C-alpha positions as CSV (number, residue, x, y, z in Angstrom):
1,M,-57.5,-41.0,-144.0
2,L,-55.3,-43.7,-142.5
3,R,-52.6,-41.1,-142.0
4,R,-55.0,-38.9,-140.1
5,I,-56.1,-41.8,-137.8
6,S,-52.5,-42.7,-137.2
7,F,-51.7,-39.2,-136.2
8,Y,-54.6,-39.1,-133.7
9,V,-53.6,-42.4,-132.2
10,V,-50.0,-41.1,-131.7
11,I,-51.4,-38.0,-130.0
12,I,-53.7,-40.0,-127.7
13,L,-50.8,-42.3,-126.8
14,F,-48.6,-39.4,-126.1
15,F,-51.1,-37.8,-123.7
16,L,-51.9,-41.1,-122.0
17,G,-48.2,-42.2,-121.6
18,G,-46.6,-38.8,-121.2
19,C,-46.9,-38.6,-117.4
20,S,-45.5,-41.5,-115.6
21,D,-45.1,-42.2,-111.9
22,E,-41.3,-42.1,-112.2
23,H,-41.5,-38.3,-112.3
24,G,-43.2,-38.1,-109.0
25,T,-46.5,-36.6,-108.2
26,S,-47.4,-32.9,-108.1
27,P,-48.8,-31.6,-104.9
28,T,-52.6,-31.1,-105.0
29,S,-52.7,-28.6,-102.2
30,F,-50.6,-26.6,-99.9
31,E,-50.9,-27.7,-96.3
32,Y,-49.6,-25.5,-93.6
33,E,-50.2,-25.9,-89.9
34,A,-50.0,-22.6,-87.9
35,L,-48.2,-22.5,-84.7
36,P,-50.5,-23.2,-81.7
37,A,-51.6,-20.4,-79.4
38,P,-49.5,-19.9,-76.3
39,G,-50.8,-21.8,-73.2
40,N,-51.5,-20.7,-69.7
41,F,-51.8,-17.1,-70.7
42,E,-52.4,-15.0,-67.6
43,I,-52.1,-11.4,-66.4
44,T,-50.8,-10.4,-62.9
45,S,-51.8,-7.0,-61.6
46,G,-49.4,-4.6,-60.1
47,S,-49.1,-1.0,-59.0
48,Y,-49.7,0.9,-62.2
49,S,-48.6,-2.2,-64.1
50,L,-49.7,-5.5,-65.6
51,T,-47.4,-8.5,-66.2
52,L,-48.3,-10.9,-68.9
53,S,-47.0,-14.5,-68.9
54,W,-47.5,-17.6,-70.9
55,D,-46.1,-21.0,-71.6
56,Y,-44.7,-22.3,-74.9
57,S,-43.3,-25.8,-75.4
58,P,-39.6,-26.2,-76.4
59,E,-40.7,-28.0,-79.6
60,N,-42.8,-24.9,-80.6
61,I,-40.1,-22.4,-79.4
62,A,-37.8,-24.1,-81.9
63,L,-40.2,-23.1,-84.7
64,A,-40.9,-19.6,-83.5
65,K,-39.0,-16.4,-84.0
66,E,-41.1,-14.0,-81.9
67,F,-44.3,-13.3,-80.1
68,F,-46.9,-10.6,-80.9
69,V,-48.7,-8.9,-78.1
70,Y,-51.9,-7.1,-78.7
71,V,-54.2,-4.9,-76.5
72,V,-57.9,-5.6,-77.0
73,D,-60.5,-2.8,-77.1
74,P,-63.5,-4.4,-75.4
75,Y,-65.7,-1.3,-76.0
76,Q,-65.7,-1.7,-79.8
77,Y,-67.9,-4.3,-81.4
78,G,-65.9,-7.5,-82.0
79,G,-63.2,-6.4,-79.6
80,N,-60.7,-4.9,-82.1
81,I,-57.0,-5.7,-81.3
82,Y,-54.0,-3.4,-81.7
83,P,-50.3,-4.4,-81.7
84,V,-48.5,-3.1,-78.7
85,D,-45.3,-5.1,-78.4
86,T,-43.1,-7.7,-80.1
87,L,-41.1,-10.1,-78.0
88,T,-38.2,-12.1,-79.6
89,V,-37.8,-15.8,-78.6
90,A,-34.6,-14.8,-76.7
91,E,-36.4,-12.2,-74.7
92,Y,-39.2,-14.7,-74.0
93,N,-36.7,-17.4,-72.8
94,T,-35.4,-14.8,-70.3
95,S,-38.6,-13.4,-69.0
96,K,-41.5,-15.8,-70.0
97,G,-43.6,-12.8,-70.7
98,C,-43.6,-9.0,-70.6
99,T,-44.6,-6.1,-68.3
100,F,-46.5,-3.0,-69.1
101,D,-46.0,-0.2,-66.5
102,K,-46.9,3.4,-66.1
103,L,-50.5,2.6,-66.7
104,A,-53.4,4.4,-65.1
105,A,-54.5,3.0,-61.7
106,N,-57.7,1.0,-61.4
107,M,-58.1,0.5,-65.1
108,E,-58.9,-2.8,-66.9
109,F,-56.7,-3.8,-69.9
110,C,-57.2,-6.9,-72.0
111,F,-54.4,-8.6,-74.0
112,V,-53.9,-11.3,-76.6
113,V,-50.6,-13.0,-77.5
114,S,-49.5,-15.2,-80.5
115,A,-46.4,-16.8,-81.8
116,V,-44.8,-16.0,-85.2
117,D,-43.0,-18.8,-87.0
118,L,-39.5,-18.6,-88.6
119,S,-41.0,-17.6,-92.0
120,G,-43.0,-14.7,-90.4
121,I,-46.4,-16.2,-90.4
122,E,-48.5,-15.5,-87.3
123,G,-49.9,-18.5,-85.5
124,R,-53.1,-18.9,-83.5
125,R,-53.9,-16.3,-80.9
126,A,-54.5,-17.1,-77.2
127,E,-57.8,-16.3,-75.7
128,A,-57.9,-12.7,-74.5
129,E,-57.1,-12.2,-70.8
130,C,-57.8,-9.1,-68.8
131,G,-56.3,-7.5,-65.7
132,T,-56.9,-4.4,-63.6
133,T,-54.1,-2.2,-62.5
134,S,-53.9,-1.2,-58.8
135,A,-52.7,1.9,-57.0
136,P,-49.9,1.8,-54.5
């Protein structure tokens, strides 16, 4: 009987003393903060074209590898979005946006843009902006 009690005491002490602070602590959750949405997202209308432009801070550019551009279908419930272009950070640094040309005249198109971080995770999307093409 005494042997059995001693065995249980050893087991309890093992469990109580087995994990010490000198081994560090285990993470309790994974925290990830998505890249922010691009700012000042706007569309400029042109002859059969639309030019999209947006701002992104140098601190956030350093964490991004590309931008996703989507077209929004405003006629479907919920405004479904469809990918239409990917812009690398190098391309963005040169142009600060992108242009869609050869579009139908007098048509409204809506777009959304987001940044993608270095690990390939898409950040927050900017609010949809719309523009109407013009005829020459």
